[in-house]
C-alpha positions as CSV (number, residue, x, y, z in Angstrom):
1,X,-12.2,34.3,-15.2
2,X,-11.8,34.2,-18.9
3,X,-14.0,32.1,-21.2
4,X,-13.0,30.5,-24.5
5,X,-15.3,29.2,-27.3
6,X,-15.7,25.4,-26.5
7,X,-13.4,23.3,-28.8
8,X,-15.0,20.7,-31.0
9,X,-14.3,17.1,-30.0
10,X,-14.2,16.0,-33.6
11,X,-11.9,18.9,-34.5
12,X,-9.6,18.0,-31.8
13,X,-9.6,14.4,-32.8
14,X,-8.8,15.4,-36.5
15,X,-6.0,17.6,-35.5
16,X,-4.3,14.3,-34.0
17,X,-4.3,15.4,-30.4
18,X,-3.0,12.3,-28.6
19,X,-4.5,13.3,-25.2
20,X,-8.1,13.4,-26.9
21,X,-7.5,10.1,-28.7
22,X,-6.4,8.6,-25.4
23,X,-9.5,10.0,-23.6
24,X,-11.9,8.7,-26.4
25,X,-10.1,5.5,-26.3
26,X,-10.3,5.2,-22.4
27,X,-14.1,5.7,-22.6
28,X,-14.5,3.0,-25.3
29,X,-12.2,0.7,-23.2
30,X,-14.4,1.4,-20.2
31,X,-17.5,0.3,-22.1
32,X,-15.7,-2.6,-23.6
33,X,-14.6,-3.8,-20.0
34,X,-18.3,-3.9,-18.7
35,X,-19.2,-7.3,-19.8
36,X,-16.2,-8.6,-17.6
37,X,-18.5,-7.8,-14.6
38,X,-20.8,-10.6,-15.7
39,X,-17.8,-13.1,-15.6
40,X,-16.5,-12.3,-12.3
41,X,-17.3,-10.5,-9.1
42,X,-13.8,-9.2,-8.0
43,X,-14.0,-5.8,-6.9
44,X,-11.7,-4.1,-9.2
45,X,-13.4,-5.8,-12.1
46,X,-16.5,-4.2,-10.9
47,X,-15.0,-0.7,-10.3
48,X,-12.1,0.0,-12.8
49,X,-14.4,0.4,-15.9
50,X,-16.4,3.2,-14.0
51,X,-13.2,4.9,-12.9
52,X,-11.7,4.9,-16.3
53,X,-14.9,6.2,-17.8
54,X,-15.6,9.0,-15.5
55,X,-11.9,10.2,-15.8
56,X,-12.1,10.0,-19.5
57,X,-15.4,12.2,-19.5
58,X,-13.9,14.7,-17.1
59,X,-10.9,15.1,-19.3
60,X,-13.0,15.7,-22.4
61,X,-15.2,18.1,-20.6
62,X,-12.2,20.0,-19.4
63,X,-10.5,20.0,-22.8
64,X,-13.6,21.0,-24.5
65,X,-14.5,24.1,-22.4
66,X,-10.9,25.3,-21.3
67,X,-12.4,28.1,-19.4
68,X,-9.4,29.0,-17.4
69,X,-11.6,29.4,-14.5
70,X,-10.9,30.4,-10.8
71,X,-12.9,28.7,-8.1
72,X,-14.5,30.1,-5.1
73,X,-12.2,30.2,-2.1
74,X,-12.6,30.5,1.9
75,X,-12.8,33.8,3.6
76,X,-9.4,34.8,5.0
77,X,-11.0,34.4,8.5
78,X,-12.1,30.7,7.6
79,X,-8.9,30.1,6.1
80,X,-7.0,31.0,9.3
81,X,-9.3,29.0,11.4
82,X,-8.9,25.7,9.5
83,X,-5.3,25.0,10.7
84,X,-6.3,25.6,14.3
85,X,-9.2,23.1,14.0
86,X,-6.9,20.6,12.3
87,X,-4.4,20.8,15.2
88,X,-7.2,20.4,17.6
89,X,-8.4,17.2,15.8
90,X,-5.0,15.9,15.9
91,X,-4.8,16.5,19.6
92,X,-8.2,14.9,20.1
93,X,-6.8,11.7,18.4
94,X,-4.0,11.4,21.0
95,X,-6.5,11.9,23.8
96,X,-8.9,9.3,22.4
97,X,-6.2,6.7,21.9
98,X,-5.0,7.3,25.3
99,X,-8.2,7.1,27.3
100,X,-9.9,4.4,25.1
101,X,-6.8,2.1,25.0
102,X,-7.2,1.6,21.2
103,X,-8.3,3.2,18.1
104,X,-12.2,3.1,18.0
105,X,-14.8,4.1,15.4
106,X,-14.9,7.5,17.1
107,X,-11.2,8.0,16.6
108,X,-11.5,7.1,12.8
109,X,-14.4,9.6,12.6
110,X,-12.1,12.4,14.0
111,X,-9.4,11.3,11.9
112,X,-11.4,11.6,8.8
113,X,-12.8,15.2,9.7
114,X,-9.2,16.2,10.2
115,X,-8.2,14.9,6.9
116,X,-11.2,16.9,5.4
117,X,-9.9,20.0,7.0
118,X,-6.4,19.6,5.6
119,X,-7.7,18.8,2.1
120,X,-10.0,21.9,2.4
121,X,-7.0,24.1,3.0
122,X,-5.3,22.7,-0.1
123,X,-8.2,23.2,-2.4
124,X,-10.0,26.3,-1.1
125,X,-7.5,28.6,0.6
126,X,-6.7,31.8,-1.5
127,X,-3.3,32.1,-2.6
128,X,-2.6,35.0,-0.2
129,X,-3.6,32.8,2.8
130,X,-2.0,29.5,1.3
131,X,1.0,28.2,3.3
132,X,2.7,25.2,2.1
133,X,4.8,24.7,5.3
134,X,1.8,25.0,7.4
135,X,-0.3,22.3,5.6
136,X,2.6,20.1,5.3
137,X,3.3,20.2,9.1
138,X,-0.3,19.3,9.6
139,X,0.0,16.4,7.1
140,X,3.1,15.1,8.8
141,X,1.7,15.5,12.3
142,X,-1.5,13.6,11.3
143,X,0.6,10.8,9.9
144,X,2.7,10.6,13.0
145,X,-0.2,10.5,15.3
146,X,-2.2,8.0,13.3
147,X,0.8,5.7,13.1
148,X,2.2,5.9,16.5
149,X,-1.2,5.7,18.3
150,X,-1.9,2.4,16.4
151,X,1.5,1.2,17.5
152,X,1.7,2.3,21.1
153,X,-1.9,1.0,21.9
154,X,-1.1,-2.5,20.5
155,X,0.8,-5.0,22.7
156,X,3.7,-6.3,20.8
157,X,3.6,-5.6,17.1
158,X,1.1,-5.2,14.3
159,X,1.0,-7.4,11.4
160,X,2.4,-10.8,10.3
161,X,5.9,-10.6,9.0
162,X,7.1,-8.3,11.8
163,X,7.0,-11.2,14.3
164,X,9.9,-12.9,12.1
165,X,11.8,-9.8,11.4
166,X,11.9,-8.1,14.7
167,X,10.8,-10.3,17.5
168,X,12.8,-13.3,16.1
169,X,15.7,-12.2,13.7
170,X,16.5,-8.5,14.7
171,X,16.2,-9.5,18.3
172,X,18.8,-12.2,17.8
173,X,21.0,-9.9,15.8
174,X,20.9,-7.3,18.7
175,X,21.9,-9.8,21.2
176,X,24.6,-11.6,19.3
177,X,25.6,-8.4,17.5
178,X,26.1,-10.5,14.3
179,X,24.3,-11.6,11.2
180,X,24.6,-15.3,12.2
181,X,20.8,-15.6,13.1
182,X,19.8,-14.9,9.3
183,X,22.7,-16.8,7.8
184,X,20.3,-19.2,6.2
185,X,17.6,-16.6,5.4
186,X,17.1,-14.6,2.3
187,X,17.7,-11.4,4.3
188,X,21.2,-12.4,5.0
189,X,22.0,-10.5,1.5
190,X,19.5,-7.8,2.3
191,X,19.9,-7.0,6.0
192,X,19.7,-3.3,6.1
193,X,16.3,-3.2,8.0
194,X,17.4,-5.5,10.6
195,X,21.0,-3.8,11.1
196,X,19.1,-0.3,11.2
197,X,16.8,-1.4,14.0
198,X,19.5,-3.3,16.0
199,X,21.8,-0.4,15.7
200,X,19.2,2.2,16.9
201,X,18.5,-0.1,20.0
202,X,22.3,-0.2,20.7
203,X,22.7,3.4,20.1
204,X,19.7,4.7,22.0
205,X,19.9,1.9,24.7
206,X,16.4,0.8,24.1
207,X,14.5,-2.3,23.5
208,X,14.1,-3.5,20.0
209,X,10.5,-2.7,19.8
210,X,11.1,0.9,21.1
211,X,13.8,1.4,18.8
212,X,11.8,0.1,15.8
213,X,9.1,2.8,16.5
214,X,11.7,5.5,17.2
215,X,13.6,4.9,14.0
216,X,11.4,3.7,11.2
217,X,7.8,4.6,12.6
218,X,8.8,8.2,12.8
219,X,10.5,8.1,9.4
220,X,7.7,6.8,7.5
221,X,5.2,9.9,7.8
222,X,8.1,12.2,7.3
223,X,9.0,10.5,4.1
224,X,5.9,11.8,2.3
225,X,7.9,15.0,1.9
226,X,9.7,13.3,-0.9
227,X,6.5,13.2,-2.8
228,X,6.0,16.8,-2.1
229,X,9.3,17.7,-3.4
230,X,9.0,15.4,-6.5
231,X,5.7,16.9,-7.5
232,X,7.0,20.6,-6.8
233,X,9.5,20.0,-9.6
234,X,6.6,19.5,-12.2
235,X,3.7,21.6,-11.0
236,X,2.6,24.5,-8.7
237,X,3.2,24.2,-4.9
238,X,-0.4,23.9,-4.1
239,X,-0.7,20.6,-6.0
240,X,2.5,19.4,-4.7
241,X,1.0,19.7,-1.3
242,X,-2.1,17.8,-2.5
243,X,0.1,15.0,-3.7
244,X,1.8,14.7,-0.4
245,X,-1.4,14.8,1.6
246,X,-3.4,12.4,-0.5
247,X,-0.3,10.0,-0.6
248,X,0.1,10.1,3.3
249,X,-3.7,9.2,3.7
250,X,-3.8,6.2,1.5
251,X,-4.6,3.1,3.5
252,X,-1.8,1.0,1.9
253,X,0.8,3.6,2.7
254,X,-0.5,3.8,6.4
255,X,-0.2,0.0,6.5
256,X,3.5,0.0,6.0
257,X,3.8,2.6,8.7
258,X,2.2,0.2,11.4
259,X,3.3,-3.0,10.0
260,X,7.1,-2.3,10.2
261,X,9.0,-4.7,8.1
262,X,11.7,-4.4,5.3
263,X,9.0,-3.3,2.9
264,X,8.5,-0.1,4.9
265,X,12.3,0.8,4.7
266,X,12.3,-0.2,1.0
267,X,9.3,2.2,0.6
268,X,11.2,5.0,2.1
269,X,14.3,4.6,-0.1
270,X,11.9,4.1,-3.2
271,X,10.4,7.5,-2.5
272,X,13.9,9.0,-2.2
273,X,14.7,7.5,-5.7
274,X,11.5,9.0,-7.2
275,X,12.5,12.4,-6.1
276,X,16.3,12.1,-7.0
277,X,15.5,10.4,-10.4
278,X,12.8,13.0,-11.2
279,X,15.2,15.7,-10.4
280,X,17.8,14.2,-12.7
281,X,15.3,13.7,-15.4
282,X,13.9,17.4,-15.2
283,X,16.7,19.5,-14.3
284,X,20.3,20.2,-15.4
285,X,21.6,17.9,-12.8
286,X,24.9,17.7,-11.3
287,X,27.1,14.6,-10.6
288,X,26.0,14.6,-6.9
289,X,22.3,14.3,-8.0
290,X,22.9,11.1,-10.1
291,X,25.2,9.6,-7.3
292,X,22.2,10.1,-4.8
293,X,20.1,7.9,-7.3
294,X,22.8,5.2,-7.4
295,X,23.2,5.2,-3.4
296,X,19.3,4.9,-3.0
297,X,19.1,2.1,-5.5
298,X,21.9,0.2,-3.7
299,X,20.1,0.8,-0.3
300,X,16.9,-0.6,-1.7
301,X,18.7,-3.7,-3.1
302,X,20.2,-4.2,0.4
303,X,17.0,-3.8,2.1
304,X,14.2,-5.9,0.3
305,X,14.0,-7.9,-2.9
306,X,10.5,-6.9,-3.9
307,X,11.2,-3.3,-3.4
308,X,14.3,-3.7,-5.5
309,X,12.3,-5.2,-8.2
310,X,9.8,-2.4,-8.0
311,X,12.6,0.1,-8.1
312,X,14.0,-1.7,-11.4
313,X,10.5,-1.3,-13.0
314,X,10.3,2.4,-12.2
315,X,14.0,3.1,-13.5
316,X,13.1,1.0,-16.6
317,X,10.0,3.2,-17.3
318,X,12.4,6.2,-17.4
319,X,14.5,4.6,-20.3
320,X,11.5,3.6,-22.1
321,X,10.0,7.1,-21.8
322,X,13.2,8.4,-23.2
323,X,13.1,6.3,-26.1
324,X,9.4,7.2,-26.8
325,X,10.0,10.9,-26.5
326,X,13.2,10.9,-28.6
327,X,11.4,9.2,-31.5
328,X,8.7,11.9,-31.5
329,X,5.9,9.6,-30.3
330,X,3.6,12.4,-29.4
331,X,3.4,13.9,-32.9
332,X,5.2,12.3,-35.8
333,X,4.4,15.4,-38.0
334,X,6.7,17.6,-35.7
335,X,10.3,17.5,-36.3
336,X,11.3,18.7,-33.0
337,X,11.2,15.6,-31.0
338,X,12.5,16.1,-27.5
339,X,16.3,16.0,-27.5
340,X,18.3,13.9,-25.2
341,X,22.1,14.3,-24.8
342,X,24.2,11.1,-25.2
343,X,25.2,11.6,-21.6
344,X,21.6,11.4,-20.5
345,X,21.1,8.1,-22.4
346,X,24.3,6.6,-21.2
347,X,23.7,7.6,-17.4
348,X,20.1,6.1,-17.4
349,X,21.1,3.0,-19.2
350,X,24.1,2.6,-17.0
351,X,22.0,3.0,-13.9
352,X,19.6,0.2,-15.2
353,X,22.4,-2.0,-16.1
354,X,24.0,-1.5,-12.7
355,X,20.9,-2.0,-10.8
356,X,19.9,-5.2,-12.8
357,X,23.5,-6.8,-12.4
358,X,23.7,-5.9,-8.8
359,X,20.3,-7.6,-8.2
360,X,21.2,-10.5,-10.3
361,X,24.3,-11.0,-8.3
362,X,22.8,-10.6,-4.9
363,X,19.8,-12.7,-5.6
364,X,21.9,-15.6,-7.0
365,X,23.8,-15.6,-3.7
366,X,20.8,-15.3,-1.5
367,X,19.7,-18.6,0.1
368,X,16.0,-19.3,-0.2
369,X,14.0,-22.6,0.4
370,X,16.9,-24.9,-0.3
371,X,18.2,-23.0,-3.4
372,X,19.0,-19.3,-4.4
373,X,16.3,-16.7,-4.3
374,X,16.6,-15.9,-8.1
375,X,16.3,-19.7,-9.1
376,X,13.4,-20.2,-6.7
377,X,11.5,-17.2,-8.1
378,X,11.9,-18.3,-11.7
379,X,10.8,-21.8,-10.6
380,X,7.6,-20.2,-8.9
381,X,6.8,-18.2,-12.0
382,X,7.2,-21.3,-14.4
383,X,5.1,-23.4,-12.2
384,X,2.4,-20.7,-11.9
385,X,2.3,-20.3,-15.7
386,X,2.2,-24.0,-16.3
387,X,-0.3,-25.0,-13.7
388,X,-2.8,-22.4,-12.9
389,X,-2.4,-19.4,-15.2
390,X,-5.3,-18.4,-17.4
391,X,-7.6,-15.5,-18.3
392,X,-9.9,-14.7,-15.2
393,X,-8.0,-17.3,-13.0
394,X,-8.4,-14.5,-10.6
395,X,-5.8,-14.1,-7.9
396,X,-6.9,-11.1,-6.0
397,X,-4.2,-8.4,-5.7
398,X,-4.7,-7.9,-2.2
399,X,-1.9,-9.7,-0.3
400,X,-0.1,-7.1,1.7
401,X,-0.9,-8.7,5.1
402,X,-0.8,-12.2,4.0
403,X,-4.4,-12.9,4.2
404,X,-5.8,-16.4,3.8
405,X,-6.6,-17.8,0.4
406,X,-10.1,-17.0,-0.7
407,X,-12.6,-19.8,-1.4
408,X,-15.7,-20.0,-3.4
409,X,-18.4,-17.3,-3.0
410,X,-20.3,-17.9,0.1
411,X,-22.6,-15.1,-0.3
412,X,-21.3,-11.8,1.2
413,X,-23.4,-9.9,3.7
414,X,-24.2,-6.4,3.0
415,X,-21.5,-5.2,5.5
416,X,-18.7,-7.4,3.9
417,X,-19.6,-6.0,0.5
418,X,-19.7,-2.4,1.8
419,X,-16.4,-2.9,3.4
420,X,-14.9,-4.4,0.3
421,X,-15.7,-1.2,-1.6
422,X,-14.5,1.0,1.2
423,X,-11.2,-0.6,1.1
424,X,-10.5,0.1,-2.5
425,X,-12.4,3.5,-2.8
426,X,-9.4,5.7,-1.7
427,X,-7.1,4.1,-4.2
428,X,-9.7,4.4,-7.1
429,X,-10.3,8.1,-6.4
430,X,-6.6,8.7,-6.6
431,X,-6.5,6.5,-9.8
432,X,-9.3,8.5,-11.4
433,X,-7.2,11.7,-11.0
434,X,-4.0,9.8,-12.0
435,X,-5.8,8.9,-15.4
436,X,-6.9,12.5,-15.8
437,X,-3.2,13.6,-15.3
438,X,-1.9,10.9,-17.7
439,X,-4.2,12.1,-20.5
440,X,-2.8,15.7,-19.7
441,X,0.7,14.6,-20.1
442,X,-0.1,12.8,-23.5
443,X,-0.7,16.4,-24.9
444,X,2.5,17.3,-26.8
445,X,3.3,20.7,-25.0
446,X,2.7,19.1,-21.6
447,X,5.2,16.2,-22.1
448,X,8.5,16.0,-20.6
449,X,10.9,13.2,-19.7
450,X,10.0,13.4,-15.9
451,X,6.2,13.5,-16.4
452,X,6.1,10.8,-19.0
453,X,8.2,8.6,-16.9
454,X,5.6,8.9,-14.2
455,X,2.9,7.9,-16.7
456,X,4.8,5.0,-17.9
457,X,5.9,3.8,-14.5
458,X,2.2,4.0,-13.2
459,X,1.1,1.9,-16.4
460,X,3.9,-0.7,-15.9
461,X,3.2,-1.1,-12.1
462,X,-0.6,-1.3,-12.8
463,X,0.2,-4.3,-15.1
464,X,1.9,-6.1,-12.1
465,X,-1.0,-5.2,-9.8
466,X,-3.9,-5.9,-11.8
467,X,-2.8,-7.3,-15.2
468,X,-0.9,-10.5,-14.1
469,X,-3.4,-11.3,-11.2
470,X,-6.1,-11.3,-13.9
471,X,-4.4,-14.4,-15.3
472,X,-3.7,-16.0,-12.1
473,X,-0.1,-14.8,-11.9
474,X,0.8,-13.3,-8.4
475,X,4.4,-14.4,-8.2
476,X,5.5,-10.8,-8.0
477,X,3.3,-10.4,-4.7
478,X,1.1,-7.6,-6.1
479,X,-0.3,-6.6,-2.8
480,X,3.2,-5.1,-1.8
481,X,3.0,-2.8,-4.8
482,X,0.2,-0.5,-4.0
483,X,2.1,1.8,-1.6
484,X,4.8,2.0,-4.1
485,X,2.5,2.6,-7.0
486,X,0.6,5.2,-5.2
487,X,3.7,7.5,-5.1
488,X,3.9,8.1,-9.0
489,X,0.1,8.1,-9.1
490,X,-0.1,11.1,-6.5
491,X,2.5,13.0,-8.7
492,X,0.5,12.5,-11.9
493,X,-2.8,13.1,-10.1
494,X,-1.6,16.5,-8.9
495,X,-1.1,17.4,-12.7
496,X,-4.6,16.0,-13.2
497,X,-6.3,18.0,-10.5
498,X,-4.6,21.1,-11.6
499,X,-5.7,20.7,-15.1
500,X,-9.2,20.1,-14.0
501,X,-9.5,23.2,-11.8
502,X,-8.0,25.3,-14.4
503,X,-10.2,24.2,-17.3
504,X,-13.5,22.9,-16.0
505,X,-16.4,25.4,-15.3
506,X,-16.2,26.8,-11.6
507,X,-19.3,24.9,-10.5
508,X,-18.0,21.5,-12.0
509,X,-14.6,22.1,-10.6
510,X,-15.9,22.9,-7.1
511,X,-18.1,19.9,-7.2
512,X,-15.2,17.5,-8.0
513,X,-13.1,19.0,-5.3
514,X,-15.7,18.8,-2.7
515,X,-16.4,15.3,-3.4
516,X,-12.8,14.4,-3.1
517,X,-12.4,16.5,0.1
518,X,-15.2,14.6,1.8
519,X,-15.0,11.1,0.4
520,X,-11.2,10.5,0.1
521,X,-10.2,11.2,3.8
522,X,-13.3,9.4,5.0
523,X,-12.8,6.0,3.1
524,X,-9.0,6.1,3.7
525,X,-9.5,6.5,7.4
526,X,-11.5,3.2,7.9
527,X,-9.9,1.2,5.2
528,X,-8.7,-2.3,6.3
529,X,-5.0,-1.7,5.4
530,X,-4.6,1.3,7.5
531,X,-6.5,-0.1,10.5
532,X,-4.8,-3.5,11.0
533,X,-4.5,-2.8,14.6
534,X,-8.0,-2.2,15.6
535,X,-10.5,-2.4,12.6
536,X,-13.6,-0.1,12.8
537,X,-15.9,-2.8,11.5
538,X,-14.6,-5.5,13.9
539,X,-16.8,-8.4,12.7
540,X,-15.9,-7.9,9.1
541,X,-12.2,-6.7,9.0
542,X,-9.5,-9.0,10.5
543,X,-7.4,-7.5,13.3
544,X,-3.7,-8.2,13.0
545,X,-2.8,-7.2,16.5
546,X,-3.2,-9.1,19.7
547,X,-4.2,-8.6,23.3
548,X,-1.8,-9.2,26.3
549,X,-3.6,-12.4,27.0
550,X,-3.2,-13.6,23.5
551,X,0.4,-12.9,23.4
552,X,0.8,-14.5,26.8
553,X,-0.8,-17.7,25.5
554,X,1.5,-18.2,22.8
555,X,4.4,-18.2,25.2
556,X,2.9,-20.3,27.7
557,X,1.5,-22.9,25.1
558,X,4.9,-23.0,23.2
559,X,6.6,-24.1,26.4
560,X,3.9,-26.7,27.5
561,X,2.8,-28.3,24.2
562,X,5.6,-29.8,22.4
563,X,4.2,-29.4,18.9
564,X,6.0,-31.0,15.9
565,X,5.8,-30.7,12.1
566,X,3.8,-34.0,12.3
567,X,1.5,-33.0,15.1
568,X,1.2,-29.2,14.9
569,X,-1.1,-26.9,16.6
570,X,-4.3,-25.7,14.9
571,X,-5.7,-22.3,15.3
572,X,-7.2,-19.4,13.3
573,X,-5.3,-17.1,10.9
574,X,-3.6,-14.7,11.6
575,X,-3.1,-16.1,15.3
576,X,-1.3,-19.1,13.8
577,X,1.4,-16.8,12.4
578,X,2.5,-15.6,16.1
579,X,3.1,-19.2,17.1
580,X,5.0,-20.0,13.9
581,X,7.1,-16.8,13.8
582,X,7.5,-15.6,17.5
583,X,7.6,-19.1,19.3
584,X,8.8,-21.3,16.4
585,X,5.9,-23.8,17.2
586,X,4.6,-25.6,14.0
587,X,1.0,-24.3,13.5
588,X,-1.5,-24.8,10.8
589,X,-5.0,-23.2,10.0
590,X,-7.7,-24.8,12.0
591,X,-10.3,-26.7,9.9
592,X,-14.0,-26.2,10.8
593,X,-16.6,-28.1,9.0
594,X,-20.1,-28.5,9.7
595,X,-20.0,-26.2,12.7
596,X,-17.2,-27.8,14.6
597,X,-13.4,-28.4,14.5
598,X,-12.2,-31.2,12.4
599,X,-11.3,-34.4,14.2
600,X,-8.0,-34.3,12.2
601,X,-7.1,-31.2,14.3
602,X,-5.6,-33.0,17.5
603,X,-4.8,-29.9,19.3
604,X,-6.7,-26.6,18.8
605,X,-6.1,-23.2,20.2
606,X,-9.2,-21.2,20.5
607,X,-9.6,-17.4,21.3
608,X,-12.5,-15.2,22.0
609,X,-11.7,-13.3,18.9
610,X,-12.9,-16.4,16.8
611,X,-16.4,-15.5,18.0
612,X,-16.3,-11.8,18.3
613,X,-14.1,-11.0,15.3
614,X,-13.2,-11.7,11.8
615,X,-10.6,-14.5,12.2
616,X,-10.0,-17.0,9.3
617,X,-10.4,-20.6,9.4
618,X,-10.6,-23.3,6.7
619,X,-13.5,-25.3,5.6
620,X,-13.6,-29.0,4.7
621,X,-12.4,-28.2,1.2
622,X,-9.4,-26.1,2.3
623,X,-10.9,-22.6,1.6
624,X,-10.8,-19.9,4.1
625,X,-13.9,-18.3,5.5
626,X,-14.8,-16.2,8.8
627,X,-17.4,-18.0,10.8
628,X,-18.4,-17.0,14.4
629,X,-17.0,-19.8,16.4
630,X,-17.8,-20.7,20.0
631,X,-15.4,-22.5,22.3
632,X,-17.8,-25.5,22.4
633,X,-17.5,-25.7,18.4
634,X,-13.7,-25.4,18.6
635,X,-13.2,-27.9,21.5
636,X,-15.9,-30.4,20.4
637,X,-15.7,-34.2,20.4
638,X,-13.2,-35.9,22.7
639,X,-11.0,-33.0,23.3
640,X,-9.9,-32.0,26.7
641,X,-9.1,-28.4,27.9
642,X,-5.4,-28.3,28.9
643,X,-4.9,-24.6,29.0
644,X,-6.9,-21.6,29.4
645,X,-6.3,-17.9,30.5
646,X,-9.8,-16.4,30.2
647,X,-9.4,-15.3,26.5
648,X,-7.4,-18.3,24.9
649,X,-8.1,-22.0,25.5
650,X,-6.1,-25.0,24.2
651,X,-7.9,-28.2,23.9
652,X,-6.3,-31.6,22.9
653,X,-7.7,-34.9,21.9
654,X,-7.4,-37.8,24.4
655,X,-3.8,-39.4,23.9
656,X,-2.0,-36.2,22.6
657,X,0.9,-35.0,24.8
658,X,0.5,-31.7,26.5
659,X,0.7,-30.0,29.8
660,X,-1.8,-28.2,32.0
661,X,-2.2,-24.7,32.7
């Protein structure tokens, strides 16, 4: 370990180091953002200033000392033992899911400990014992087991949109072997997901559900290798493994591995673009490398509209980064701004023009809500800006699973508040290291087209995730962006953690790594987004899977109760979505005011989960909340029970048409 004389912060500022200016600016911005906490209680407003401030302080400490330290590592015996313990942990997860029938709190505890073992290998294994292949194998195995146990222990599917995409549209495509079932849907112009699953079912002679799991569910955890390959182009192998491991554990990424819809396939193609475009920007690429970028871009456009727009933002960030670097942004006094060949500029500009043109063409032909998708989206955006946009007209960014609309603050319980912070903690820890990595890239000698593209893309995507919702604009569905955003974040975070380990004092570096090793796998293992099938905190986190009895009830009730748009069923969210999407039965959220179901709800479907879990209903003002509701409260008044199977009960007011059980 070699030590250097500490650098003067004032001296570094006077020298015009953009990274130091950025770190000091970040610290000041964090302080200036603190008053927002008095105006709104939204979790990200409460936490982002702290994350930005800590990241800025860490970067300034590391820049000031620059000790070029080496941290303590595990003994060879311990380093060889950890992979075995990790594999045992993965095997225990399979056994627990098999014998307990679902994923329980014990399951998540073991998953967290297994994640800690993997992170410990990344951070504390000596170079002589470090095996990227071995650790990546554990990362992929853990990802496969976590996702497949969630899927295989859940009857039917996990999530909301999957009931439309798979049990309805893909099944119909499989049966008719044509796209006619989605001819009037927006996915008629983006059918790649549905064709993939239907083709897998035909090819392997499987049911649609099994084909979905065999194809997409297996591909999702393997796709993290794109993150590894991307990061390896920019930094050492150890930190590339870190990027892949961190990305694989994020709850938002796990979500799209168990809620399998076009977003999932779009995410895989986006990761492929992340790698192939970074390769084009960083290396002396060949024509085939650029062709791969184009092919994956077309694949995204033919898969999912939101994924295509995110891809467009990412490629646009590459062009913006090129302009900034070519004009000598990082140090105007230096004459040697990064040079780009005319071919590079033409190729990147051409790619964006091609993507934008194809997206515009496809969206202008895509049917959506009586018009075209392009016109409808612009109309939504215009209406939002005109009617509800405004500073702190908060629209929470959390919309990945289609949660119910939030209402006024009802006074959160301690457990609800704790879970709220657990859900965002993993993302914020990764964001902290990403901010450090971004500041590292701002230093002139560390900047390259590829690294600066990652920073610009991260900032641009954060604007869509946090910036627009801060003003009440969520037309861009920010909840879908997190898993995509986490990919460039993981790459830049790898640069950040490598910088901290090299430049912080050994003691400080070990403390930072230990905190991440323990905290990150723990909070990501129990985060709501990654546990949709079986939440560890059942009375606080909503379950988006269903029991056999609940699914059987949707089929039976759909047959015996002729619901119409004028006289729909009423039940909780998310149960209502299964009736709507699987059975095509008009269903609305149940209104519960003053402790009983509203008399306006003629036909109510009650399930035990409304008392035992965290289902959403609406209050008298139309806002959603999570009461503990008994059958007597739901079927109060003049309602008669017309169906029950032990877990689900349907009750109907006198005079309503319906059948018996």
